[in-house]
C-alpha positions as CSV (number, residue, x, y, z in Angstrom):
1,M,33.3,-8.8,-54.1
2,T,31.1,-7.4,-50.9
3,V,28.7,-9.4,-49.2
4,Q,25.3,-7.9,-48.2
5,T,23.7,-10.5,-45.3
6,D,23.0,-13.6,-47.2
7,V,23.0,-12.0,-50.5
8,Q,26.5,-11.2,-52.5
9,T,27.1,-8.2,-54.4
10,F,28.8,-8.9,-57.7
11,P,30.4,-5.9,-59.4
12,L,32.1,-5.9,-62.7
13,Y,35.3,-7.4,-63.3
14,I,37.5,-5.1,-65.7
15,N,41.5,-4.9,-66.0
16,G,42.0,-7.2,-63.1
17,Q,39.7,-5.3,-60.6
18,W,36.2,-5.5,-59.1
19,Q,34.5,-2.4,-60.0
20,P,30.7,-1.0,-59.8
21,A,28.6,0.1,-63.0
22,S,29.1,3.2,-64.3
23,N,25.3,3.8,-63.3
24,N,25.8,2.1,-59.9
25,E,23.0,0.0,-60.6
26,T,22.3,-3.7,-60.0
27,F,20.0,-6.7,-61.1
28,D,18.6,-9.7,-59.4
29,V,19.9,-13.0,-59.6
30,I,17.2,-15.8,-58.7
31,N,17.4,-19.5,-57.5
32,P,15.1,-21.0,-60.0
33,A,14.9,-23.7,-57.6
34,T,13.6,-21.8,-54.4
35,G,12.6,-18.3,-56.2
36,Q,15.1,-16.6,-53.7
37,L,17.1,-13.5,-54.4
38,V,20.8,-15.2,-54.1
39,A,22.8,-12.2,-55.6
40,K,22.9,-8.5,-57.0
41,V,25.1,-8.0,-60.3
42,A,26.2,-4.7,-61.5
43,K,24.1,-3.7,-64.5
44,G,26.7,-2.8,-66.8
45,T,26.4,0.2,-69.5
46,A,27.7,0.9,-73.1
47,E,30.3,3.1,-70.8
48,D,31.2,0.0,-69.0
49,V,31.6,-2.1,-72.1
50,N,33.5,0.6,-73.6
51,K,36.4,0.4,-70.2
52,A,36.5,-3.4,-70.6
53,V,37.1,-3.1,-74.6
54,H,39.7,-0.5,-73.7
55,A,41.5,-2.6,-70.8
56,A,41.4,-5.6,-73.1
57,R,43.0,-3.8,-76.3
58,E,45.9,-2.4,-73.9
59,A,46.5,-5.7,-72.7
60,F,46.5,-7.0,-76.0
61,D,48.9,-4.5,-77.3
62,N,51.3,-5.9,-74.7
63,S,53.9,-7.8,-76.7
64,D,54.5,-9.8,-73.5
65,W,51.1,-11.3,-73.6
66,R,50.7,-11.3,-77.5
67,N,54.2,-12.7,-78.4
68,M,54.5,-15.3,-75.7
69,S,56.1,-18.5,-76.7
70,P,53.8,-21.7,-77.2
71,K,55.5,-23.3,-74.3
72,E,55.0,-20.2,-72.1
73,R,51.4,-20.1,-72.9
74,A,50.5,-23.9,-72.4
75,N,52.1,-23.2,-68.9
76,I,49.4,-20.8,-68.4
77,L,46.8,-23.0,-69.6
78,Y,47.9,-25.6,-67.5
79,Q,47.9,-23.2,-64.5
80,I,44.3,-21.9,-65.2
81,S,43.2,-25.7,-64.9
82,Y,44.7,-26.3,-61.8
83,A,43.1,-23.1,-60.3
84,I,39.5,-24.3,-61.6
85,S,40.2,-27.7,-59.8
86,E,41.2,-25.8,-56.4
87,H,38.2,-23.9,-56.4
88,A,35.7,-26.5,-57.8
89,D,33.3,-26.3,-55.0
90,E,32.6,-22.7,-55.2
91,L,32.1,-22.7,-58.8
92,A,30.1,-25.5,-58.6
93,Y,28.1,-24.0,-55.9
94,L,27.4,-20.6,-57.7
95,E,26.3,-22.3,-61.0
96,A,23.9,-24.6,-59.1
97,I,22.3,-21.8,-57.1
98,S,21.6,-19.5,-60.4
99,S,21.4,-21.9,-63.3
100,G,19.4,-24.7,-61.6
101,G,22.0,-27.3,-62.7
102,T,22.5,-30.2,-60.1
103,V,25.9,-30.2,-58.0
104,R,26.0,-33.9,-59.6
105,R,26.1,-32.9,-62.9
106,I,28.5,-30.0,-62.5
107,G,30.9,-31.5,-60.0
108,G,31.1,-34.8,-61.9
109,N,30.9,-33.8,-65.5
110,D,31.1,-29.6,-65.9
111,I,34.3,-29.1,-63.7
112,L,36.1,-31.8,-65.2
113,Q,35.4,-30.8,-68.6
114,M,36.6,-27.3,-68.1
115,V,39.7,-28.5,-66.5
116,D,40.5,-31.2,-69.3
117,L,39.6,-28.1,-72.1
118,F,42.5,-26.3,-70.8
119,Q,44.8,-29.2,-70.6
120,T,43.9,-30.2,-74.2
121,L,44.5,-26.8,-75.5
122,A,47.6,-26.6,-73.6
123,K,48.9,-29.7,-75.8
124,F,47.4,-28.5,-79.0
125,V,49.2,-25.2,-78.7
126,L,52.7,-27.1,-78.4
127,E,52.0,-28.8,-81.6
128,Y,50.2,-25.8,-83.5
129,E,51.6,-24.4,-86.6
130,F,51.9,-21.1,-86.1
131,S,54.1,-20.7,-89.1
132,E,54.5,-22.5,-92.4
133,T,57.2,-22.0,-95.0
134,L,55.9,-22.6,-98.8
135,P,57.9,-24.0,-101.3
136,S,59.8,-21.7,-104.3
137,P,57.9,-22.2,-107.3
138,P,59.4,-21.0,-110.9
139,F,56.0,-18.8,-111.1
140,P,56.1,-16.1,-110.0
141,G,60.0,-16.3,-109.6
142,P,62.1,-17.5,-106.5
143,A,61.2,-16.2,-103.3
144,H,60.8,-17.0,-99.6
145,N,57.3,-17.3,-98.6
146,F,55.6,-17.7,-95.1
147,I,51.8,-18.0,-93.7
148,W,51.8,-17.1,-90.2
149,R,48.8,-17.4,-87.8
150,E,48.8,-14.5,-85.3
151,P,46.3,-13.5,-82.4
152,I,43.0,-11.9,-84.1
153,G,43.0,-9.2,-81.1
154,V,40.1,-8.3,-78.6
155,C,37.5,-10.9,-78.5
156,A,33.8,-10.9,-77.6
157,A,32.1,-13.7,-75.8
158,I,28.2,-13.9,-75.4
159,T,27.1,-16.8,-73.3
160,P,24.0,-18.4,-72.5
161,W,22.3,-19.1,-69.1
162,N,22.4,-23.2,-69.8
163,L,25.8,-24.0,-69.0
164,P,27.4,-20.8,-68.0
165,M,30.7,-21.8,-66.9
166,V,31.3,-24.5,-69.5
167,I,30.6,-22.5,-72.7
168,A,32.4,-19.5,-71.1
169,T,35.5,-21.7,-71.4
170,W,34.7,-23.0,-75.1
171,K,35.4,-19.2,-75.7
172,I,37.8,-18.2,-73.2
173,A,40.3,-21.4,-73.5
174,P,41.1,-20.8,-77.0
175,A,41.1,-16.9,-77.4
176,L,43.9,-16.8,-74.3
177,A,45.7,-20.1,-76.0
178,M,46.1,-17.9,-79.1
179,G,47.1,-14.8,-77.4
180,N,43.8,-13.0,-77.6
181,T,42.3,-10.9,-74.9
182,I,38.4,-11.0,-74.2
183,V,35.4,-9.4,-72.8
184,V,32.5,-11.9,-71.6
185,K,29.0,-10.9,-71.2
186,P,27.1,-13.7,-69.7
187,A,23.4,-14.3,-69.4
188,S,21.8,-12.2,-66.9
189,Y,20.1,-15.2,-65.3
190,T,23.5,-17.0,-64.6
191,P,26.5,-14.6,-64.3
192,L,27.8,-15.7,-61.2
193,S,30.1,-18.6,-62.0
194,T,31.5,-16.6,-64.9
195,L,32.6,-13.8,-62.6
196,K,34.4,-16.2,-60.4
197,L,36.0,-17.9,-63.1
198,A,37.1,-14.5,-64.4
199,E,38.8,-13.5,-61.1
200,I,40.4,-17.1,-60.8
201,I,42.1,-16.7,-64.2
202,S,43.3,-13.3,-63.7
203,E,45.4,-14.9,-61.0
204,V,47.4,-16.3,-63.8
205,V,47.2,-13.8,-66.9
206,P,47.8,-10.0,-66.9
207,P,45.3,-7.5,-66.0
208,G,42.7,-6.9,-69.0
209,V,43.3,-10.1,-70.5
210,I,40.0,-11.2,-69.3
211,N,37.0,-9.1,-68.6
212,V,33.5,-9.7,-67.9
213,V,30.6,-7.0,-68.2
214,T,27.1,-8.1,-66.7
215,G,24.1,-6.3,-67.8
216,S,21.4,-7.0,-70.3
217,G,21.9,-8.0,-74.0
218,A,20.0,-5.1,-75.3
219,E,22.5,-2.7,-73.8
220,A,25.4,-4.4,-72.6
221,G,25.6,-7.2,-75.2
222,E,24.8,-5.1,-78.3
223,A,27.5,-2.3,-77.3
224,L,30.0,-5.0,-77.0
225,I,29.0,-6.9,-80.7
226,K,29.2,-3.3,-82.1
227,H,32.3,-1.9,-80.4
228,P,34.9,-0.8,-83.3
229,N,37.8,-2.3,-81.4
230,V,36.3,-5.8,-80.7
231,D,37.8,-8.1,-83.6
232,K,35.8,-11.0,-82.9
233,V,32.8,-12.2,-81.6
234,A,32.0,-15.6,-80.3
235,F,28.3,-16.1,-79.7
236,T,26.4,-19.3,-78.2
237,G,22.3,-19.0,-77.5
238,S,19.2,-19.2,-79.8
239,T,19.0,-18.9,-83.4
240,E,16.7,-16.0,-83.5
241,V,19.3,-13.8,-81.4
242,G,22.1,-15.4,-83.4
243,R,20.6,-13.5,-86.6
244,R,20.8,-10.3,-84.5
245,V,24.3,-11.0,-83.4
246,M,25.2,-11.3,-87.2
247,E,23.3,-8.1,-88.3
248,L,25.6,-6.4,-85.7
249,S,28.6,-7.7,-86.3
250,A,28.1,-6.9,-89.7
251,G,28.4,-3.2,-89.2
252,T,32.1,-3.6,-89.1
253,I,33.0,-7.0,-90.7
254,K,33.6,-8.7,-87.5
255,N,34.9,-12.4,-87.6
256,T,32.0,-14.3,-85.9
257,T,31.1,-17.6,-84.6
258,L,27.8,-18.7,-83.9
259,E,26.6,-21.9,-81.8
260,L,22.7,-22.0,-81.9
261,G,19.7,-23.9,-81.6
262,G,18.9,-27.3,-82.2
263,K,16.0,-30.0,-82.8
264,S,18.1,-33.1,-82.8
265,P,16.9,-36.2,-84.5
266,N,17.5,-39.7,-82.2
267,I,17.0,-42.8,-84.3
268,I,16.3,-46.3,-82.5
269,L,17.0,-48.9,-85.2
270,E,15.4,-52.2,-85.0
271,D,18.7,-54.3,-83.7
272,A,19.4,-51.7,-80.8
273,D,19.7,-52.9,-77.7
274,L,17.3,-51.1,-76.1
275,S,18.4,-51.7,-72.3
276,I,21.1,-48.9,-73.4
277,A,19.1,-47.2,-76.1
278,L,16.0,-46.3,-73.8
279,P,18.0,-44.9,-70.8
280,G,20.5,-43.2,-73.1
281,S,17.8,-41.6,-75.2
282,L,16.1,-40.4,-71.9
283,F,19.5,-39.1,-70.9
284,G,19.8,-37.2,-74.1
285,V,16.6,-35.3,-73.7
286,F,16.1,-35.0,-70.0
287,L,19.5,-33.9,-68.8
288,H,19.4,-30.4,-67.1
289,S,15.4,-30.7,-68.0
290,G,16.2,-30.3,-71.4
291,Q,17.9,-27.0,-71.6
292,L,20.8,-28.2,-73.7
293,C,20.7,-27.2,-77.6
294,E,22.1,-30.5,-78.5
295,S,19.0,-32.5,-76.6
296,G,17.7,-35.3,-78.6
297,T,14.3,-34.0,-78.6
298,R,13.0,-36.0,-81.8
299,L,13.0,-39.8,-81.1
300,F,12.3,-41.8,-84.4
301,V,11.3,-45.1,-83.5
302,P,10.3,-48.5,-85.9
303,D,6.9,-49.1,-86.1
304,Q,7.5,-52.7,-84.8
305,L,9.0,-51.6,-81.6
306,H,6.8,-48.6,-80.9
307,D,4.5,-49.7,-78.3
308,V,7.4,-51.3,-76.3
309,I,9.9,-48.7,-76.6
310,V,7.1,-46.1,-75.5
311,E,6.0,-48.4,-72.3
312,Q,9.8,-48.8,-71.2
313,L,10.3,-44.8,-71.8
314,V,7.4,-44.0,-69.4
315,H,8.6,-46.4,-67.1
316,L,11.9,-45.1,-66.7
317,A,10.9,-41.5,-67.1
318,S,8.9,-41.8,-63.9
319,K,12.1,-42.6,-62.2
320,I,13.9,-39.4,-62.7
321,K,13.5,-37.3,-59.8
322,P,13.3,-33.9,-59.6
323,G,14.5,-31.9,-56.7
324,N,16.9,-29.2,-55.1
325,P,20.0,-29.0,-57.3
326,L,22.5,-28.9,-54.2
327,D,21.0,-32.0,-53.0
328,P,23.4,-34.8,-54.6
329,N,20.3,-37.2,-55.2
330,T,18.6,-34.9,-57.4
331,D,18.6,-36.1,-60.9
332,V,17.0,-33.1,-62.4
333,G,17.0,-29.4,-61.4
334,P,14.3,-26.7,-62.4
335,V,14.2,-24.8,-65.6
336,I,15.6,-21.4,-65.5
337,S,12.9,-19.0,-64.7
338,K,9.1,-18.6,-64.5
339,K,8.8,-17.3,-68.1
340,Q,10.5,-20.4,-69.6
341,K,8.5,-22.8,-67.6
342,E,5.4,-21.0,-69.0
343,T,6.9,-21.0,-72.6
344,I,7.6,-25.0,-72.0
345,L,3.8,-25.6,-70.8
346,S,2.4,-23.6,-73.7
347,Y,4.5,-26.0,-76.2
348,I,3.1,-28.9,-74.1
349,E,-0.3,-27.4,-74.9
350,A,0.2,-26.7,-78.6
351,G,1.3,-30.7,-78.7
352,K,-2.1,-31.6,-77.5
353,Q,-3.8,-29.3,-79.3
354,E,-2.4,-30.3,-82.9
355,G,-3.3,-34.0,-81.8
356,A,-0.1,-35.5,-80.4
357,T,-0.9,-38.0,-77.2
358,L,0.7,-37.1,-74.1
359,V,1.8,-40.3,-72.2
360,C,4.0,-38.9,-69.6
361,G,4.2,-35.7,-67.5
362,G,3.3,-32.5,-69.1
363,K,2.7,-30.3,-65.8
364,E,4.4,-28.3,-63.6
365,I,5.2,-29.7,-60.1
366,K,5.9,-28.9,-56.7
367,V,9.1,-30.1,-55.4
368,P,9.4,-30.1,-51.3
369,G,11.4,-27.4,-50.1
370,C,11.6,-26.0,-53.3
371,E,7.9,-24.9,-53.6
372,D,8.5,-21.7,-55.2
373,G,10.9,-23.4,-57.8
374,H,10.1,-23.8,-61.7
375,F,9.9,-27.5,-62.1
376,I,8.2,-29.5,-65.0
377,E,7.9,-33.2,-65.5
378,P,9.6,-35.2,-67.7
379,T,7.4,-35.0,-70.7
380,I,6.6,-37.4,-73.5
381,F,4.5,-37.1,-76.8
382,T,3.8,-40.2,-79.1
383,N,1.6,-39.9,-82.1
384,V,4.1,-36.8,-83.1
385,T,4.4,-35.9,-87.0
386,N,7.4,-34.2,-88.0
387,D,5.4,-31.1,-89.1
388,M,4.0,-30.4,-85.6
389,K,5.3,-27.4,-84.1
390,I,6.5,-29.3,-81.1
391,A,8.8,-31.5,-83.6
392,R,9.7,-28.4,-85.5
393,E,10.5,-25.5,-82.7
394,E,13.5,-25.7,-80.1
395,I,11.6,-26.0,-76.9
396,F,14.3,-26.0,-74.8
397,G,12.7,-27.8,-72.0
398,P,12.1,-31.6,-70.8
399,V,9.8,-32.3,-73.7
400,L,10.3,-35.8,-76.0
401,S,8.6,-36.2,-79.1
402,V,8.2,-39.7,-80.5
403,I,7.8,-40.2,-84.1
404,R,7.4,-43.5,-86.1
405,Y,9.2,-44.6,-89.0
406,S,8.7,-47.7,-91.3
407,E,11.9,-47.5,-93.2
408,V,15.1,-46.2,-92.2
409,D,15.7,-43.9,-95.2
410,E,12.2,-42.5,-94.1
411,A,13.6,-41.7,-90.8
412,I,16.8,-40.1,-92.4
413,K,14.5,-37.8,-94.4
414,M,12.5,-36.5,-91.4
415,A,15.7,-36.1,-89.2
416,N,17.2,-33.9,-92.2
417,D,14.1,-32.2,-92.6
418,S,14.8,-29.3,-90.0
419,I,16.5,-25.7,-90.1
420,Y,18.5,-27.3,-87.6
421,G,21.5,-29.4,-87.7
422,L,23.8,-29.5,-84.4
423,A,23.3,-32.8,-83.3
424,A,22.1,-36.5,-84.3
425,G,22.2,-40.1,-83.0
426,V,21.8,-43.6,-84.2
427,W,21.2,-46.7,-81.9
428,T,22.3,-50.3,-83.4
429,K,24.0,-53.2,-82.8
430,D,25.5,-52.7,-86.7
431,V,28.1,-50.1,-86.1
432,N,28.8,-50.3,-90.1
433,N,25.6,-49.4,-90.9
434,A,25.6,-46.5,-88.2
435,Y,28.3,-45.3,-90.2
436,D,26.6,-45.3,-93.3
437,I,23.5,-43.3,-91.7
438,A,26.0,-40.8,-90.0
439,R,27.2,-39.7,-93.2
440,K,23.5,-39.1,-94.5
441,L,22.6,-37.3,-91.3
442,Q,22.8,-33.5,-91.6
443,A,24.6,-32.7,-88.3
444,G,27.9,-31.2,-86.9
445,V,28.0,-34.2,-84.4
446,V,26.7,-37.6,-84.7
447,W,26.6,-40.0,-81.9
448,I,26.6,-43.9,-81.9
449,N,24.9,-45.6,-79.0
450,D,25.4,-42.5,-77.0
451,W,24.4,-39.1,-76.3
452,H,26.1,-35.7,-75.2
453,M,29.4,-36.8,-75.5
454,L,31.5,-33.9,-76.2
455,R,35.1,-34.4,-76.5
456,N,37.6,-31.3,-75.9
457,D,39.7,-32.9,-78.6
458,A,36.8,-32.8,-81.5
459,P,35.2,-29.6,-82.7
460,F,31.4,-29.1,-81.8
461,G,29.1,-27.0,-84.0
462,G,26.3,-27.3,-86.2
463,Y,24.9,-27.1,-89.8
464,K,22.6,-25.0,-91.3
465,Q,20.9,-22.8,-89.0
466,S,22.5,-24.4,-86.1
467,G,25.7,-21.9,-86.2
468,I,28.7,-21.2,-88.0
469,G,32.0,-22.5,-87.0
470,R,33.2,-24.8,-84.2
471,E,34.2,-24.9,-80.6
472,M,36.6,-27.1,-79.0
473,G,39.1,-29.3,-80.6
474,K,42.2,-27.8,-83.1
475,H,39.5,-26.3,-85.4
476,S,38.7,-24.3,-82.7
477,L,42.1,-22.6,-82.3
478,D,41.9,-21.4,-86.0
479,A,38.7,-19.2,-85.2
480,Y,40.9,-17.1,-83.0
481,T,43.8,-16.5,-85.3
482,Q,44.6,-14.1,-88.6
483,V,46.5,-15.7,-91.3
484,K,49.1,-13.6,-92.7
485,H,51.0,-14.3,-95.8
486,V,54.9,-12.8,-95.8
487,H,56.5,-12.8,-99.5
488,T,60.5,-12.0,-100.0
489,S,61.5,-11.9,-103.5
490,M,64.7,-13.4,-103.8
491,V,65.3,-12.0,-107.6
492,P,68.2,-9.1,-107.4
493,E,67.8,-7.4,-110.9
494,L,64.7,-5.2,-111.7
495,H,64.6,-6.4,-115.2
496,R,64.1,-10.7,-114.2
497,R,61.4,-9.4,-111.9
498,N,57.8,-10.9,-113.1
499,W,56.1,-8.0,-112.8
500,Y,58.9,-5.3,-114.5
501,G,57.6,-6.1,-118.1
502,L,53.7,-6.1,-117.1
503,L,53.8,-2.2,-116.5
504,F,57.3,-1.1,-118.1
505,S,57.8,-1.5,-121.6
506,E,61.6,-1.8,-123.0
507,K,61.0,1.2,-125.4
């Protein structure tokens, strides 16, 4: 990459090399905390996508990579984890200046999660059943039968702007673990850390195994999804765009996994320890200014505790300090863009118009030193009903809807009354009761007395319109393989073959 004054210029990363877009065009990356230009990035075209897919296909066709032993592949995953650790400061900086994520969160969680993911999958690779021998049944006759799991081929990863590095690794790590190659199209708001991550990984893997094409979703993203030599698509983003990804993938019947939106319900029971449940619930909704798909944006509280809970939530929310993401003392950073800020403010206005009561926040704020940034106060509504717009639609901002309930079954019914089913939570001292509720909640992950705790050895994904498939854990590896059945007959005589008499008579 090159440097122009204080603004870096990032080309595309294809076949182990930096290269400009075919049209030599770039787009701007803006720091959402300051409004300042921080980088210019190559604006990839369909031609560039074709180059990247071609490089990935050639790398996949190299048997040295595709047929590598599990031990060798696990060693590569460990090497990548060490390389991420060595470049942690630069990765965290690039992530913070483009996504608005705080360095406190990125350094204290994201980097560690990425390192652990590659190491966890390295262990899974060593345990993974790449082949299985089936027993020889009497029907249809003696035979040797095997089930083989083989790499699926060239993978396309379309990643979002909220957690660009972490979510990119959710796709890169299992793809590489299973012997595939990959082309990543990061969100245009936040391509910087993904480009650097690809460069770091390419120090360990052959050229073409990982490629990054930056640019618009309408051109580069759609060209990648539709490309006939792409075998799998993994997408994280909104449910609306997920529907479009499915349409485009259908043209060539691609293996497709989707991690989409959410409107996650968070239920506080009467016996909950409020000293943990209330700050935990605010952590669940205000982390990264609410720009996380599994955020607990609907908080169900029992009637008899409603007033005291709301009072304490407002008090706790007032202590959350917005600021420059590069300042370690900052609790929450900005929202990603002016457009997103205006969208969130329009939802807040809709909440007022529908009759919800604004008890906290609700306004844009100016942060000293970041006057041109896009900051919104942590916002809490009460008197919300489950049919209101702010309770139905994913806002992707720091907005919490508090909803009353009388009976637990009523809370569960409202929790499930959503097109989404990504995450849910229960706060109680009675864990057995929580398990019973967890079974009734329609969500891919249920947290009990916690939130946002995603494990690299456990699957993550949603029910209903929150997605298809799972990421992380052993389940993620299956999605990056093809299943092949190999049959070898052990019957030497023709007339003893089961099929012979079905087609040929003895006459």
